[in-house]
N, C-alpha and C positions, 0 to 999 in steps of 0.2 A: 682930255676928253676917252680917247681910246685906252687911257689906264684905267680910268673910272668904269669904263665897259666891259672891260678884261674881269675887275675882281668882282663885280656884279656878276657874272656868268659863273665865274668861278662858287661865288658866297649863293647863287640858286642853285647849280648842281652838286653843291654840299649839303645843304637844306633838304632839297628832295629827296636825295639820297639817305638823308639820316631819318625823315618821316617816312619813307617807303619800309625802312630796313627795324627802323625801332619805335615805330607811333605806339605799339601796343605797349610795350614795357615803359613807357616815360608818357601814356595815356593822363594819366591823374595829374602830373605835371602841366602838362599842355594845354588840359581842359582849366588849368588854375594860373596860367601864365599871366592872364592880364594882372590879375589880383596881385600876384608875385612882382610884376613890372611896377604896380602902382607904388609897393612898400618899397623896392629898390629905388625907384626914381625920386621919391619923397624923402629917403634917407642920403642918396646922393646931393643932392640940392640941397641940403639943410645939414648934416654932419658935419663937423668939423676935426681936421685933422690934428692929431697927438704928439707934439715933437718933443721927446725927453728922450734922452739918449738912457741906455741901459749897461749895466756891466755884463762883462764876459761870460757867459754861464758856466765855461770849463773853472772859474775861478768862485765857484758859490760852495755851499758846503757838502761836504763827502757822506757818502753813505752807502754801505755794502746791499747786498741784496736782501739779506734776512730784514736788516732794518728796516727797508723798504717796505715789504710784504706786511710788517708789524703796524708801519702806519698806515696802509691801506686796510688795512683790516679794520684797525681801530676806529679810522673815520667812518666807513661804513656802519660799525656797530654803534658809533654817536648819532648815526642817524637813523637807527631803528630798522637797517636793511641786512639780512640774513646772506652777507657774502664773506667768504675768504679764499683768498689765493691759493692756499695749500688744495684747495678743492680743484681750481684749473691747471694746478701742477699736477697734481694725480693723474687726470683724465686727459692730458697732453694738450691741453688747448693754449696753454701759454707755451710761448717759443722765444725764447732768447736768440736774437740771430747773430748776436755778437756781443763779447766782452771786451769793453775797451777801457783804456786809462783816459783820464780826462782829457789830457791835453792832445791826445791823439784824437777825440770826437769831434765830426764837421756836422754834418748835416744831419747823424745819428743821434743827435742832440734834441731834436723835435721832431723824429720821423717813428711812426708805427701805423701800424694797420690790423684789420680784422676782417675777416674773409673765411672763405668755405672750401676745404680739402674734401676734392668728390673721389669716390673710390668706386669703381664700377668692376663688378666679376661677369665675365664673359665665356662662355661653352662655345665650341665653333662644330658645326653640326658636319661631319663630312660627308652625307650624302648630300644634302640640300646646297651644300657648301655655304652655310649662311654661318653668319657670326650672332649669337643670340647674347642677349641682356638677361642675367639671371637675376641678379640683384644691385641695386645703386644706394650709396651710405654719404652721408654730406656730413665731415665735421668740422664744427666751427674751430679757428685758429685765431690766436692773438700773437702777432709777431713785433716784437720790441726788439730796444737794445737796452745793456746795462753798461752804462759808462761811469759807473762808482759814485753816480751822483742823486741828492736828493729828488734833482729836478724830473730825474727820470721818471719819478714815481707819479711826476702829474702828467706824462705824455701815457703810461701805465693806466692810469684811470680813465683818460678818456677813451682806450681801446676798451676796454674792461666794462664800459658804459655802453660802448655798442653791442660786444656780447650781450649784456643781459637784457635788451630787447631785440637779440638776432632770433628771428624764427628758425625753426627746426632745419628747412631746407633751404630755403630762398626769399629775400626781402621783398615784399610787397610793395604797389608803390608809394602809399602814405610812408609806411615805414621809412622806405628808403630816403623818402626830402627829409623825413623829420630826425632821422637817429644822430645827423651832425650837430643840431639843434639840441639835443639832450645831453649828447658828448660833452658838447662845450659847456652846457649848464654845470655837470656834475664834474666838469675841468676846474671851473670857478670857485664851485662849492666845497672842492677839496681843498684849493689857493687858500681860502679862509680859512677853512681847517687849520692848515699848517702856519697861517698867520697868526691862529689865536692860541696855538703852543708853543710859539716863539719864534717861526722861521719867516721872520719879517722881509727877511730883504729879499729871498727867493720869492714870497707871495707878491710883494710889490713889482718883482721885475718881470713877473709873469702875466701879472694883471694888466700891466701896460705893453706888453707883446699879445695879449689877448686883445685890448683894442686894437693896436696897429696893424695886425694879422686881419682883423675882420673887418676894417676899414678898407683895405688893401683891397680884398677879395670884393668888397661890395664894386670899389672903384673898378676894379676890374671885369667883374659880370654886368656892369650896367649897359654898356653898347654892346656885348655877346646877346643878353636878355633882350633890346631894344631891337636888333636885328632879326632875332628870331620869331619876337612875337610879330613883327612886320608880314614874313614870308606867312606865320602861321594864320593869321587874318585876311592879308590880300594876295596871299597865292605867288607874290612876287618882290623881289627886291628891286627897286630901285626907286629915282628921286621923287618920281612922282607920286608915288606909293608913299613915300616917306612925308612927304609934304601934307598928302593927305590925311595921314594917321596923326601925325605929330605936330600939324599946323607949322612948322620950321624945316627949312632943310639946309642950314649955315652947318650943321653939325653932321650933315650925312657923310662926308668923304671921310671924317676922323670916324664914323662908326664904322663904314666899312673897313678901314684900315685896321683898326683896334679888334672887330670881330673875324677879320682875316687871321690876324696874329693872332689869337684864343681859340681857334674853332675847334681844335682838336681836344680843348679843357671844356666842353661845351658842358658835359655831362658836371664837372665838377660845379659850373657855376650856378648848374641847376639848385644843389645841396647845400654850397655853401656859404649862398648869397644867403639863405634863409638862416642861416646859424645866427646871425648879428641879433636875433631875438634871444639866446641867450644872454645878453647883457641885461636885457627888460627882466628873464626870468631870475638872475641873481639879484637884481635891486628888489624885486617884488620878495624874495625870502629874505633880504637882509631888513624890508620895512616889517614882514609880520612871517614869523616860522610856520606859521599852519599853512605857508604855501608850498611844503614841501610835500603837503598831502597830495598838492594838485600835478606838482612833477612827479610825483611816486606813481598818479594816476595813469599820466600821460605815456610815462614809459611803459606800463603795463598794458595801456588799451591800443597803443599802436602794434601791437603782436595781434591785434585781431584784423584782419584780412577784411571786414567788410566796414571797417572805420573809414568815414569822408576826413578830409583835409580839414573841412569847416569845423567839424565835431571835435576833431582833435586840437584844434586852435582854440574851440572854446573852453576847451579843459584848464587851460591858462589864462580865460577871461580875455581872447582875442577874435576880432572877427575881419581884420585887415580892410574895415571901415576908416573913415576918417578920425572918428574917435578915438578908434585902436592905435591907427598910426601918430598921433599925436602923443597918446601914452607911451609909446615904444621910443619916439623921440626922446621925452621926457625923460625917462627912465635908463639910456644910453647918455642923454646928458649929465646927468647925475653918475653916473659911474665915470665918464670923462672927470669932470669938474673934481670927484673926489681925488682923482689922481692928480691932479695940478695943484690941490690945496695940501695935498701932502708934500708934494716936493718944496712948496712954497715954506712949509713946515720946517722940512729938513735946512732950507737956507737959513 
């Protein structure tokens, strides 16, 4: 009981501080937290794990930098998207963090990020002894590794997708929530493109990894979102409130423990847990290529500061009601079953 009380106290203090310091920047997420929890809890209770071993990525097809940029350019051209890697090379957006031999790459195989580099010009007034800001400039940046492998280009496409819906200065709330969903979707479309032009092995490996990663993120996020929602709705994390909101308290201590372990990644949970809808997007595209227009529109509309989360999801025909939840689950199961069927055919 003492341990439980100590963890409760730590969590309540953490969430109080979080809400006090970052409520405004997370307002749209918090205001939609209940719907997001409904999505995550529904999938947490219904999705199945995918136990398929994959080949070491370092032993896959070699490609140099130029070959990879040509593949990416051709991919976007095939989708009717006007984008060339050369453009982000010239303006300094694309930053190769390091070039490695495949055998030396570890975490670099799946790492990349997209952010802003902030430049500020200041002038010091000696009379008033004030430091005045003359101008501020934001420069978009994509940071990736070149490991001499074809699969590097998959990570590059993911980060390029973020760049394509990145506002000039700062991501706003809906943009921040949905950019991962779009990036994972674009990554899947690129994997599909690679498979169609003959890189079947790499495509299959990454399709499996995609499901496994998103499934892991969902499971990691579930209790973190659950405890955050409890605090948001009832103002305090304790067993009585947990029972009141969730109608059971058997999982309470587990929820406390997992929240406490993962609380520093709480913002990642907000964004990455929704990314599992990318599997729905991919299957909708495979069923009907005209769905690409919806994806392009979503990518464009989240640049609009006035768009709501509800209206953004409507673009891809979702409402997060029971009908939509079942539709998402159905498409994710189609994706998972296709991977199992492929493995069966190989055997």
